[in-house]
C-alpha positions as CSV (number, residue, x, y, z in Angstrom):
1,M,193.7,90.5,-27.7
2,F,193.4,91.6,-24.0
3,P,192.4,88.8,-21.6
4,K,189.0,88.8,-20.1
5,Q,188.7,90.8,-16.9
6,S,187.6,89.2,-13.5
7,T,184.6,90.1,-11.5
8,R,186.7,91.2,-8.5
9,L,188.8,94.4,-8.1
10,I,192.5,93.9,-7.9
11,L,194.2,95.5,-4.8
12,Y,197.6,96.9,-5.1
13,G,199.3,95.8,-2.0
14,D,202.9,94.5,-1.2
15,E,202.0,91.2,-2.9
16,P,199.8,90.4,-5.9
17,S,196.5,88.9,-4.8
18,K,194.6,86.0,-6.4
19,V,192.0,87.0,-8.8
20,T,188.7,85.2,-9.3
21,T,188.6,83.6,-12.8
22,A,184.9,84.1,-13.5
23,N,184.0,85.9,-16.7
24,N,182.8,89.4,-16.3
25,K,179.1,88.6,-17.3
26,Y,176.1,89.1,-15.3
27,P,174.0,86.0,-14.5
28,S,171.1,86.8,-16.7
29,E,173.6,87.4,-19.6
30,Q,175.3,84.1,-18.9
31,L,171.9,82.4,-19.3
32,Q,171.0,84.2,-22.4
33,Q,174.4,83.7,-24.0
34,S,174.8,80.0,-23.3
35,A,176.2,77.9,-26.1
36,P,173.9,77.0,-28.8
37,G,172.2,73.8,-28.1
38,S,172.8,74.0,-24.4
39,S,169.9,73.5,-22.0
40,P,168.8,75.7,-19.1
41,D,169.9,73.0,-16.7
42,D,173.5,73.1,-18.0
43,S,173.6,76.9,-17.4
44,L,172.1,76.5,-13.9
45,R,174.8,73.9,-13.0
46,A,177.5,76.3,-14.3
47,L,176.3,79.1,-12.1
48,E,175.9,76.8,-9.0
49,V,179.8,76.7,-8.9
50,L,180.0,80.4,-8.3
51,V,177.8,80.5,-5.2
52,I,179.6,77.9,-3.1
53,C,181.2,79.3,0.2
54,S,184.7,78.1,0.4
55,I,184.3,77.9,4.3
56,C,181.2,75.8,4.8
57,Q,181.2,74.4,1.1
58,N,177.5,75.1,0.9
59,R,175.5,77.6,-1.2
60,L,176.0,81.1,0.1
61,R,173.6,82.5,2.6
62,S,173.5,86.3,3.3
63,P,176.7,86.8,1.3
64,R,179.2,89.4,2.4
65,M,182.2,90.7,0.4
66,L,185.6,91.4,2.0
67,Q,188.0,94.2,0.8
68,C,189.7,91.6,-1.4
69,Q,186.4,91.0,-3.2
70,H,186.1,87.4,-2.0
71,T,182.7,86.5,-0.7
72,F,181.5,84.3,2.1
73,C,178.4,83.5,4.2
74,L,177.6,86.0,6.9
75,A,177.4,83.3,9.5
76,C,180.8,81.9,8.4
77,L,182.4,85.2,8.7
78,E,180.9,85.9,12.2
79,A,182.2,82.6,13.3
80,M,185.7,83.4,12.0
81,V,185.6,86.7,13.9
82,Q,184.7,84.9,17.1
83,Q,187.6,82.6,16.8
84,H,190.1,85.3,16.1
85,E,192.0,87.1,18.9
86,Q,191.5,90.6,17.4
87,K,187.8,91.1,16.9
88,N,188.2,94.1,14.7
89,Y,190.2,92.1,12.0
90,I,189.2,89.3,9.9
91,T,191.4,87.1,7.6
92,C,190.2,85.9,4.2
93,S,190.4,82.1,4.0
94,T,191.0,82.2,0.3
95,C,193.9,84.7,-0.1
96,N,194.9,84.9,3.5
97,E,194.9,88.7,3.5
98,K,194.0,90.4,6.8
99,H,191.3,93.1,6.7
100,E,190.2,95.6,9.4
101,L,186.5,96.0,9.9
102,M,186.3,99.6,8.8
103,S,182.8,100.4,10.2
104,A,182.4,102.3,13.4
105,S,180.7,99.3,15.3
106,G,183.2,96.9,13.8
107,R,180.5,94.3,13.1
108,V,180.6,91.8,10.2
109,T,177.0,92.6,9.3
110,D,178.2,96.0,8.1
111,L,180.3,94.4,5.4
112,P,178.8,95.2,1.9
113,P,176.8,92.4,0.1
114,N,178.0,91.2,-3.2
115,L,175.3,92.1,-5.7
116,Y,176.6,90.0,-8.4
117,I,176.3,86.8,-6.1
118,D,172.8,88.0,-5.2
119,S,171.8,88.1,-8.8
120,V,173.1,84.6,-9.2
121,L,171.3,83.3,-6.2
122,Q,168.1,84.8,-7.5
123,V,168.6,83.2,-11.0
124,L,169.3,79.8,-9.2
125,S,166.1,80.1,-7.1
126,R,164.1,80.6,-10.2
127,G,166.1,78.1,-12.2
128,Q,163.8,75.2,-11.7
129,T,160.9,77.1,-13.0
130,L,162.9,78.3,-16.0
131,S,163.9,74.8,-16.8
132,N,160.3,73.5,-16.7
133,Q,158.8,76.2,-18.8
134,S,159.6,76.7,-22.4
135,M,161.7,80.0,-22.9
136,P,160.0,82.6,-25.1
137,S,162.1,84.2,-27.7
138,T,163.6,87.6,-27.2
139,A,161.4,89.1,-30.0
140,A,158.3,87.5,-28.5
141,V,159.1,89.1,-25.0
142,A,159.8,92.5,-26.6
143,A,156.5,92.5,-28.5
144,A,154.5,91.5,-25.4
145,I,156.1,94.4,-23.5
146,E,155.2,96.8,-26.2
147,K,151.5,95.5,-26.0
148,E,151.8,95.8,-22.1
149,E,150.8,92.1,-22.0
150,V,153.9,91.3,-19.9
151,H,154.1,92.6,-16.4
152,L,157.6,93.2,-14.8
153,S,158.4,91.6,-11.4
154,C,160.8,93.1,-8.8
155,Y,164.1,91.3,-8.4
156,K,164.1,91.7,-4.5
157,C,160.4,91.5,-3.4
158,A,158.8,89.8,-6.5
159,T,156.3,92.6,-6.9
160,I,154.6,92.5,-10.2
161,G,153.8,95.6,-12.3
162,N,154.8,97.5,-15.2
163,I,155.0,101.0,-13.7
164,R,157.5,102.6,-11.2
165,M,160.0,99.8,-12.0
166,Q,163.7,100.7,-12.2
167,N,166.3,98.7,-14.3
168,C,169.8,98.7,-12.6
169,G,172.6,99.2,-15.2
170,H,175.0,97.7,-12.7
171,C,173.5,94.3,-11.8
172,K,171.0,94.2,-14.8
173,Q,168.0,93.6,-12.6
174,T,164.5,95.2,-12.3
175,L,163.6,96.7,-8.9
176,C,160.5,98.3,-7.5
177,A,160.7,101.9,-6.1
178,I,161.0,100.7,-2.5
179,C,163.8,98.1,-3.2
180,W,165.5,100.6,-5.5
181,Q,166.2,102.8,-2.6
182,T,167.6,100.0,-0.6
183,H,169.7,98.8,-3.6
184,M,171.1,102.4,-4.0
185,G,172.1,102.4,-0.3
186,E,174.1,99.2,-0.8
187,L,175.7,100.6,-3.9
188,A,176.7,103.8,-1.9
189,K,178.3,101.5,0.8
190,Q,180.4,99.9,-1.9
191,V,181.4,103.2,-3.2
192,Q,182.6,104.2,0.3
193,Q,184.4,101.0,0.6
194,L,186.2,101.7,-2.6
195,N,187.1,105.1,-1.3
196,V,188.5,103.6,1.8
197,Q,190.5,101.1,-0.2
198,L,191.8,104.0,-2.3
199,N,193.0,105.9,0.7
200,S,194.8,102.9,2.0
201,A,196.5,102.4,-1.4
202,S,197.5,106.1,-1.4
203,E,199.0,105.8,2.0
204,K,201.0,102.7,0.9
205,M,202.2,104.6,-2.2
206,D,203.3,107.4,-0.1
207,R,205.3,105.1,2.2
208,K,206.9,103.4,-0.7
209,M,207.8,106.7,-2.3
210,T,209.4,107.9,1.0
211,D,211.3,104.7,1.3
212,Y,212.3,104.9,-2.4
213,K,213.6,108.5,-1.9
214,V,215.6,107.4,1.3
215,R,217.2,104.6,-0.7
216,F,218.2,107.0,-3.5
217,S,219.5,109.5,-1.1
218,D,221.7,107.0,0.3
219,I,222.9,105.8,-3.1
220,N,223.5,109.4,-4.2
221,L,225.6,109.9,-1.0
222,R,227.6,106.8,-1.5
223,I,228.2,107.8,-5.2
224,K,229.4,111.3,-4.1
225,E,231.7,109.9,-1.5
226,H,233.1,107.2,-3.8
227,Y,234.0,109.8,-6.5
228,E,235.3,112.3,-3.9
229,E,237.8,109.7,-2.9
230,K,238.6,109.0,-6.5
231,I,239.2,112.7,-7.2
232,T,241.4,113.0,-4.2
233,E,243.4,110.0,-5.3
234,L,243.7,111.4,-8.8
235,R,244.7,114.8,-7.5
236,Q,247.4,113.2,-5.3
237,C,248.6,111.1,-8.3
238,E,248.7,114.3,-10.4
239,Q,250.8,116.1,-7.8
240,N,253.1,113.1,-7.5
241,L,253.6,112.8,-11.3
242,L,254.2,116.6,-11.7
243,G,256.8,116.4,-8.9
244,E,258.5,113.6,-10.7
245,S,258.3,115.5,-13.9
246,R,260.0,118.5,-12.2
247,R,262.5,116.3,-10.8
248,V,263.5,114.9,-14.2
249,M,263.6,118.4,-15.6
250,N,265.8,119.6,-12.8
251,D,268.1,116.7,-13.4
252,A,268.3,117.8,-17.1
253,V,269.0,121.4,-16.1
254,C,271.7,120.4,-13.8
255,A,273.3,118.2,-16.4
256,H,273.1,121.2,-18.8
257,E,274.7,123.7,-16.5
258,L,277.5,121.2,-15.8
259,V,278.3,121.0,-19.6
260,M,278.0,124.8,-19.9
261,E,280.4,125.2,-17.0
262,K,282.9,123.1,-18.8
263,I,282.5,125.1,-22.0
264,R,283.1,128.4,-20.2
265,H,286.1,127.0,-18.5
266,L,287.6,125.8,-21.8
267,K,286.8,129.0,-23.6
268,T,288.6,130.9,-20.7
269,S,291.7,128.6,-21.0
270,I,291.8,128.9,-24.8
271,E,291.5,132.7,-24.7
272,G,294.3,132.9,-22.1
273,S,296.5,130.7,-24.2
274,N,296.1,133.0,-27.2
275,N,297.0,136.0,-25.1
276,G,300.2,134.4,-23.8
277,A,303.4,133.7,-25.7
278,V,304.3,130.1,-26.5
279,D,307.9,129.3,-25.6
280,T,308.6,126.3,-27.7
281,H,307.0,124.4,-30.5
282,D,306.7,121.3,-28.2
283,N,304.8,123.3,-25.6
284,F,302.3,124.5,-28.1
285,V,301.7,121.0,-29.3
286,D,301.1,119.8,-25.9
287,L,298.8,122.6,-25.2
288,F,296.9,121.9,-28.6
289,L,296.6,118.1,-27.7
290,S,295.2,118.9,-24.2
291,F,292.7,121.4,-25.5
292,H,291.6,119.0,-28.3
293,K,291.1,116.1,-25.8
294,E,288.9,118.3,-23.4
295,V,286.9,119.8,-26.2
296,S,286.3,116.2,-27.6
297,I,285.1,115.1,-24.2
298,V,282.7,118.1,-24.0
299,F,281.4,117.4,-27.4
300,E,280.6,113.8,-26.5
301,E,278.8,115.0,-23.5
302,I,276.8,117.4,-25.7
303,S,275.8,114.6,-28.1
304,Q,274.6,112.4,-25.2
305,W,272.8,115.2,-23.5
306,G,269.0,115.1,-24.1
307,K,268.9,111.5,-25.6
308,E,266.7,110.3,-22.8
309,I,263.4,108.8,-24.0
310,I,260.7,110.5,-21.7
311,L,257.3,108.7,-21.8
312,F,254.0,109.3,-20.0
313,D,251.9,106.0,-19.8
314,Q,248.4,107.3,-19.4
315,E,246.9,103.9,-18.8
316,N,249.3,103.0,-15.9
317,S,249.8,106.7,-14.7
318,K,253.6,106.6,-14.7
319,I,256.5,108.6,-16.1
320,E,259.4,106.6,-17.6
321,V,262.8,108.1,-18.4
322,I,264.9,105.7,-20.4
323,N,268.6,106.5,-20.9
324,T,269.8,105.0,-24.1
325,I,273.3,103.8,-25.2
326,A,274.9,103.2,-28.5
327,D,273.2,100.0,-29.4
328,G,269.8,101.3,-28.6
329,T,269.2,99.4,-25.3
330,S,268.1,101.1,-22.0
331,S,270.5,101.5,-19.2
332,N,268.5,103.3,-16.7
333,T,264.7,103.6,-16.1
334,V,263.0,105.9,-13.6
335,S,259.3,105.2,-13.3
336,T,256.5,106.6,-11.2
337,I,253.3,104.6,-10.8
338,E,250.2,106.0,-9.1
339,G,252.2,108.5,-7.1
340,T,255.0,106.2,-5.9
341,S,258.6,106.5,-7.0
342,K,260.7,103.6,-8.0
343,V,264.2,103.8,-9.4
344,I,265.6,101.0,-11.3
345,S,269.3,101.8,-12.1
346,S,272.1,100.2,-13.8
347,K,275.1,99.0,-11.9
348,C,276.6,101.9,-10.0
349,A,279.9,103.2,-11.5
350,P,282.7,103.8,-9.0
351,L,282.3,107.1,-7.1
352,N,285.4,108.8,-8.4
353,T,283.8,111.3,-10.7
354,R,281.4,114.2,-10.0
355,E,278.9,112.7,-12.5
356,S,278.9,109.2,-10.6
357,I,278.5,110.9,-7.2
358,T,275.7,113.0,-8.6
359,A,274.0,110.0,-9.8
360,F,274.6,108.2,-6.5
361,Y,272.7,110.9,-4.5
362,K,269.9,111.0,-7.1
363,N,269.3,107.3,-7.3
364,H,270.2,106.0,-4.0
365,S,267.4,105.4,-1.6
366,F,268.5,106.5,1.9
367,K,266.8,104.6,4.6
368,P,267.3,105.0,8.4
369,K,269.1,102.0,9.9
370,M,269.0,103.3,13.3
371,V,266.7,105.8,15.2
372,W,268.2,106.9,18.5
373,N,265.8,108.7,20.9
374,K,267.4,108.6,24.3
375,C,268.1,112.3,24.5
376,H,265.8,115.3,24.8
377,R,266.4,117.9,22.1
378,P,269.7,116.7,20.6
379,A,271.9,119.3,18.8
380,G,275.2,118.6,17.0
381,V,276.4,115.2,16.0
382,G,279.7,113.9,14.8
383,M,281.8,110.6,14.3
384,A,285.1,110.7,16.1
385,P,288.1,109.8,13.9
386,W,289.3,107.2,16.3
387,M,288.1,103.9,17.7
388,Y,286.4,103.5,21.1
389,G,287.8,100.9,23.5
390,E,287.6,97.4,22.3
391,T,284.6,97.9,20.0
392,N,286.8,98.5,17.0
393,E,284.2,101.2,15.8
394,A,284.3,104.9,15.6
395,P,282.0,106.4,18.4
396,L,279.1,108.6,17.6
397,Y,279.0,111.8,19.7
398,I,275.7,113.5,20.3
399,A,275.3,117.0,22.0
400,G,272.5,116.9,24.4
401,A,271.5,120.6,24.5
402,E,269.0,120.3,27.4
403,S,270.8,117.5,29.1
404,K,274.0,119.7,29.2
405,M,276.2,116.7,28.3
406,L,277.7,114.8,25.4
407,F,276.5,111.2,24.7
408,V,278.9,108.7,23.3
409,V,276.9,106.2,21.3
410,N,277.5,103.0,19.5
411,K,275.9,103.8,16.1
412,T,275.2,100.1,15.4
413,N,273.0,99.2,18.2
414,G,272.4,102.6,19.8
415,D,273.9,101.8,23.3
416,V,275.2,104.8,25.2
417,M,278.8,103.9,25.9
418,Q,279.8,107.1,27.8
419,R,278.4,110.4,29.1
420,V,280.6,113.4,29.0
421,S,279.7,116.4,31.3
422,Y,281.2,119.5,32.9
423,D,279.5,121.6,35.5
424,K,280.0,124.9,33.6
425,M,278.6,123.6,30.4
426,V,275.1,125.2,29.7
427,Y,274.0,124.5,26.1
428,P,276.4,122.2,24.1
429,N,275.7,122.8,20.4
430,A,278.2,121.8,17.7
431,I,281.0,119.1,17.9
432,T,284.2,118.7,16.0
433,F,287.3,116.6,16.5
434,D,291.2,116.9,16.3
435,Q,292.4,113.5,15.1
436,K,296.1,114.2,15.9
437,S,295.5,115.3,19.6
438,K,292.4,113.1,20.0
439,E,290.5,116.0,21.4
440,V,286.7,116.9,21.3
441,F,285.7,120.5,20.8
442,V,282.1,121.6,21.9
443,S,280.7,125.0,21.3
444,D,278.5,126.2,24.2
445,K,275.9,128.6,22.7
446,W,274.8,130.2,25.9
447,K,278.1,130.1,27.8
448,H,279.7,131.8,24.8
449,C,282.8,129.7,24.8
450,I,284.2,126.4,23.5
451,F,285.0,123.4,25.9
452,V,287.7,120.8,25.1
453,F,287.6,117.3,26.2
454,S,289.9,114.3,25.8
455,A,288.8,111.1,23.9
456,E,288.3,109.6,27.3
457,G,285.8,112.4,28.3
458,T,288.1,114.3,30.7
459,F,287.7,118.1,30.6
460,L,290.9,119.7,29.3
461,R,290.3,123.6,28.8
462,Q,287.9,126.3,27.9
463,L,288.6,128.6,24.8
464,C,287.4,132.2,24.6
465,E,284.8,134.2,26.6
466,K,281.8,136.3,25.9
467,G,282.4,139.6,23.9
468,D,282.8,141.1,20.4
469,Q,286.5,141.7,20.4
470,E,289.3,139.5,19.1
471,G,289.1,136.0,20.5
472,R,285.7,136.6,22.1
473,L,282.5,135.0,21.1
474,R,278.8,135.6,21.2
475,A,276.4,132.6,20.8
476,P,278.8,130.5,18.9
477,E,277.5,127.5,16.9
478,G,279.2,125.7,14.0
479,L,282.8,124.4,14.4
480,A,285.4,122.9,12.0
481,T,289.0,121.8,12.6
482,G,291.5,123.5,10.3
483,P,295.2,122.6,9.5
484,S,298.1,123.1,11.9
485,G,296.1,123.2,15.1
486,T,293.5,125.8,14.0
487,L,289.9,125.9,14.8
488,F,287.2,127.7,12.7
489,V,284.2,129.0,14.7
490,C,280.9,130.4,13.7
491,D,280.6,133.5,15.9
492,T,276.9,133.7,15.2
493,G,276.0,136.6,17.5
494,N,278.9,138.8,16.0
495,D,278.0,137.9,12.4
496,R,281.5,136.6,11.6
497,V,283.7,133.5,11.4
498,Q,286.9,133.4,13.4
499,C,289.9,131.2,13.1
500,I,291.5,130.6,16.4
501,S,294.2,128.6,18.0
502,S,292.9,125.3,19.3
503,T,295.2,125.4,22.2
504,T,295.0,129.0,23.5
505,G,291.9,130.4,21.8
506,R,293.8,133.4,20.4
507,M,292.3,134.7,17.2
508,L,294.5,134.1,14.1
509,S,292.1,135.6,11.4
510,Q,288.4,136.7,10.9
511,F,286.0,137.6,8.2
512,G,282.4,138.8,8.4
513,R,280.6,142.0,9.4
514,I,283.5,143.6,11.2
515,Q,283.1,147.0,12.9
516,K,285.3,150.0,12.0
517,E,287.0,150.1,15.3
518,Q,287.7,146.4,15.0
519,L,289.1,146.8,11.5
520,L,291.5,149.6,12.9
521,K,292.6,147.4,15.9
522,A,293.1,144.4,13.5
523,S,295.3,146.6,11.2
524,Q,297.4,147.6,14.2
525,T,297.9,144.0,15.4
526,K,298.3,142.8,11.9
527,T,295.5,140.3,12.3
528,P,294.2,139.1,8.9
529,T,290.6,140.7,8.7
530,R,288.2,140.9,5.8
531,H,284.7,142.6,5.8
532,V,282.2,140.4,4.0
533,D,278.4,140.2,4.2
534,L,277.6,137.5,6.8
535,K,274.4,137.4,8.9
536,C,274.0,134.9,11.7
537,P,276.4,132.2,10.2
538,T,275.5,128.8,11.8
539,D,277.8,126.2,10.5
540,V,281.2,126.0,8.8
541,A,283.3,123.3,7.1
542,I,286.7,122.9,5.7
543,Y,287.4,121.1,2.3
544,N,290.8,121.2,0.8
545,D,291.8,124.9,0.7
546,T,288.3,126.4,1.0
547,V,286.1,127.5,4.0
548,I,282.4,126.8,3.4
549,V,280.0,128.9,5.6
550,L,276.3,128.5,6.0
551,D,275.1,132.1,6.0
552,S,271.8,131.3,7.6
553,G,270.5,134.8,8.0
554,N,271.0,135.5,4.3
555,R,269.9,131.9,3.3
556,R,273.0,131.4,1.3
557,V,276.0,129.0,1.3
558,K,279.3,131.0,0.8
559,I,282.7,129.6,-0.1
560,F,285.9,131.4,0.9
561,N,289.6,130.8,0.6
562,K,291.7,130.7,3.7
563,R,292.3,134.5,3.5
564,G,288.6,135.2,3.7
565,E,288.1,136.0,0.0
566,Q,284.8,134.9,-1.2
567,I,284.9,132.5,-4.2
568,R,281.3,131.7,-4.9
569,E,277.9,131.4,-3.3
570,F,274.5,129.9,-3.9
571,G,271.1,129.4,-2.5
572,Q,268.0,131.4,-2.2
573,I,264.9,131.6,0.1
574,G,261.9,129.6,-0.8
575,S,260.2,126.1,-0.7
576,L,260.9,124.9,-4.2
577,P,263.7,122.3,-4.8
578,G,267.1,123.8,-4.1
579,Q,265.7,126.6,-1.9
580,F,266.0,127.2,1.8
581,Q,263.5,128.4,4.5
582,Y,265.7,128.2,7.6
583,P,269.0,126.5,7.0
584,E,270.5,125.5,10.2
585,V,273.2,122.8,9.7
586,M,275.7,121.8,7.0
587,A,278.2,119.1,6.2
588,V,280.6,118.2,3.4
589,D,281.1,114.7,2.1
590,P,284.5,113.2,1.1
591,S,284.1,114.4,-2.5
592,G,283.2,118.0,-1.6
593,F,279.5,117.7,-2.2
594,I,277.6,120.0,0.3
595,L,274.6,118.9,2.3
596,V,272.5,121.5,3.9
597,G,269.8,120.8,6.7
598,D,266.8,123.1,6.1
599,G,264.7,123.2,9.2
600,G,262.0,125.3,7.6
601,N,261.4,122.8,4.8
602,A,262.3,119.8,6.9
603,R,264.7,118.2,4.4
604,I,268.3,117.7,3.4
605,L,269.5,119.4,0.2
606,V,272.5,118.0,-1.7
607,Y,274.7,120.3,-3.9
608,Q,277.7,119.8,-6.1
609,P,280.9,121.6,-5.0
610,S,280.1,124.2,-7.7
611,G,276.7,124.9,-6.1
612,Q,274.6,123.1,-8.6
613,F,271.5,121.4,-6.9
614,V,271.6,117.7,-7.1
615,T,268.6,116.4,-5.1
616,A,266.6,116.6,-1.8
617,M,265.7,114.0,0.7
618,G,263.2,113.8,3.6
619,S,260.0,115.5,4.4
620,R,258.1,116.8,7.4
621,G,256.8,114.3,10.0
622,D,257.8,112.3,13.0
623,S,258.0,108.9,11.5
624,P,261.3,107.3,10.7
625,G,262.8,108.9,7.6
626,K,261.0,112.3,8.4
627,F,262.2,115.5,10.1
628,N,260.6,118.4,12.0
629,W,263.6,120.6,12.8
630,L,267.1,119.6,11.9
631,T,269.9,120.7,14.4
632,G,272.8,118.4,13.6
633,L,274.2,117.0,10.4
634,F,277.3,114.7,9.6
635,V,278.4,112.8,6.6
636,G,280.8,109.8,7.0
637,K,283.6,108.6,4.7
638,D,281.2,105.9,3.3
639,R,278.5,108.7,2.8
640,E,276.6,107.5,5.8
641,I,274.4,110.5,6.8
642,I,273.7,111.2,10.5
643,I,270.9,113.7,11.4
644,S,269.6,115.0,14.7
645,D,266.2,116.4,15.1
646,N,265.5,118.8,17.8
647,K,261.7,118.6,17.7
648,N,261.3,114.9,17.2
649,H,264.0,114.3,19.9
650,T,265.8,111.8,17.6
651,V,269.1,111.0,15.9
652,Q,268.8,109.0,12.6
653,V,271.5,107.1,10.9
654,F,270.9,106.8,7.1
655,C,272.7,104.6,4.8
């Protein structure tokens, strides 16, 4: 069952208003529907409660109704307005709602009367008469009206008659024709008041809807920003995981190529032994045992290759590569979590095999232990093979290209111990050393020569001059000290490598893009000369009996014997792992592993002596551990890596 409704209208504002609890019955109906056995006096006393003004606590006089439907005496409302600072507003003393006087004049008298209360007051004014007279039955009254024996009286003016009387369906009262017009006017005012209230409610709803839309617009924006950040993070995590996956795959490819190279070597050796004659039975047995041992080693490597357990943990977003050993336990785990790489390796084996050195470069986390920035645009770097003074440490030499001098630095604390200069030096570039004579060789790119200094910094001599003939240079860069007092020079501008005397500068041999007239002259002077494809070679290194050249123009690393005959080459242009953009510098570690500084990709690439790619380190940036353009590279005996950066104006020592 629904609850009985109140006699007042409910206004929909910001807060719920109080509702009068009187039943929705008209006064005449309340009298007629009194409980059985109740007297008219009891009904009158019940109605008396409804007509008390909450301000003066007396019976209402000239009742006026506010927009909240609460009713007060006209005089009480006027007194309240007079006491209020704002004369065009009035506050309800029952619900404390503030109402604006909506009429043009702004007077309290323009407030609408409460017709219900008027009806109750009329009933109460006649209550005494009703209580003193016996109440006729409804059937008797109806019969009297049909016989026209009962005359109707006007509710307002008490005019008695049975014609031209109107019965109001709203307040259930009978009115004469004159009072009927006034009564209709009062109802019209109340209708207008309802329209005003509806307009106010509509405006409030519009404001609320506007605020609601603003709030949801802000929520939608925050949702979009939140998930855009999430998408960016997920994309970055995806790229990092894919990069880690490629690295793991590349490691497997390198290991596969290493095994295949051993197989090819063994097949070549076995085929060669079949073609040759065996002198004695003992020699054949020794050869068989040697082949059997090497093949067994290869078979063992084949059985171990590909046994790694590769897992992708979707919940934690990481890749795990677990290398297993015979008992099934893991010996090495490489994991990537949310785009960060972490390597947990087993105890490093001694660096005496190619495999152990490869694992060292892959798993070791090189970090800069010193960042030196006291020279503008540094070029070549190198560690002297002798101790400096009383420091009992090998000094670090740095070529200051724009400073036109060499800086001798303590690599432990970065202190400049000495500055080496010469007035004719224009652009010092690469540096190398002769341990026996304790001499420092510096190539000058724009002076087109080589300057020689003593360990104490004294200028000793100049080697070569500008030109393209034997013993002449054009924009030389890389240097390497050879055996027996020889010096290998990257004659970059002439697309060749020259081997010259470190004392006189006389050319001993050459290979590269040699012109025809130079080939004829070399044949006449009996100077070893070989025509090979070199384009702007920028660095050179000597390892055992090989000459390793960085063919920068062709984006290749080429390996020659001392006669200039090419043995192998590797490298290609690109930005993928193992590829070059602009290789500038190169160094060889004590085990023959080749490190290439790629200025275009801003990283160091590590290769096995065979040319197999091992790993890459570094990325573009200006913070420690990052590069912009590499111009110098050196690897020490303990595989300490020293890198100079022309654009970041720094020299970093990694260990």
